[in-house]
C-alpha positions in Angstrom: 86.9 71.3 118.4 88.3 71.0 114.9 88.6 74.1 112.7 88.9 74.6 109.0 90.5 77.9 107.6 88.5 80.2 105.8 89.4 83.4 104.2 92.7 85.0 105.0 92.4 88.2 107.1 95.8 89.4 106.6 94.7 92.4 104.4 92.2 93.3 107.1 94.9 93.2 109.7 97.1 95.3 107.6 94.5 98.0 107.3 93.9 97.9 111.0 97.7 98.3 111.6 98.1 101.1 109.1 101.0 99.2 107.6 100.9 98.3 103.9 101.8 94.8 102.5 105.4 96.1 101.1 106.2 97.5 104.7 105.2 94.2 106.4 107.3 92.2 103.8 110.1 94.6 104.3 110.0 94.2 108.1 110.0 90.4 107.9 112.4 90.2 105.1 109.8 88.4 102.8 108.9 89.1 99.1 105.6 90.9 98.9 104.4 88.4 96.4 104.6 85.9 99.4 102.1 87.9 101.3 99.9 88.3 98.1 99.7 84.5 98.0 98.5 84.3 101.6 95.9 86.9 101.1 94.7 85.3 97.6 94.7 81.8 99.4 97.2 80.6 96.9 99.3 79.3 99.9 98.4 78.7 103.6 100.9 80.5 106.1 103.2 78.1 108.0 102.9 78.6 111.7 106.3 80.3 111.9 105.3 82.7 109.6 101.9 83.3 111.0 103.6 83.9 114.5 105.9 86.4 113.0 103.2 88.2 111.0 100.9 88.5 114.1 103.7 89.7 116.3 104.6 92.4 113.9 101.1 93.5 113.3 100.3 93.4 117.1 97.4 90.8 116.7 96.5 87.1 117.6 97.5 84.3 115.2 93.8 83.3 115.2 93.0 86.7 113.7 94.8 86.0 110.6 92.2 83.5 109.1 88.4 83.0 109.4 88.0 79.9 111.6 85.2 77.6 110.5 84.1 75.0 113.1 84.1 71.6 111.7 81.5 69.6 113.6 82.0 66.2 112.1 
């Protein structure tokens, strides 16, 4: 099945992990603005970034976005 990306769930995963956006950015050597861009849907996370974020937060990559089935 093909999926489209819905809302970014990074902010939810941060709350669950107890980390702040600044802490995550520091852990991954990213600028906090980059994470804000993902949260605000200005940018889509590249797979390598999503893997790093998921590993750091202890979640699955598929938990970083709402996944909307595309039934075409």
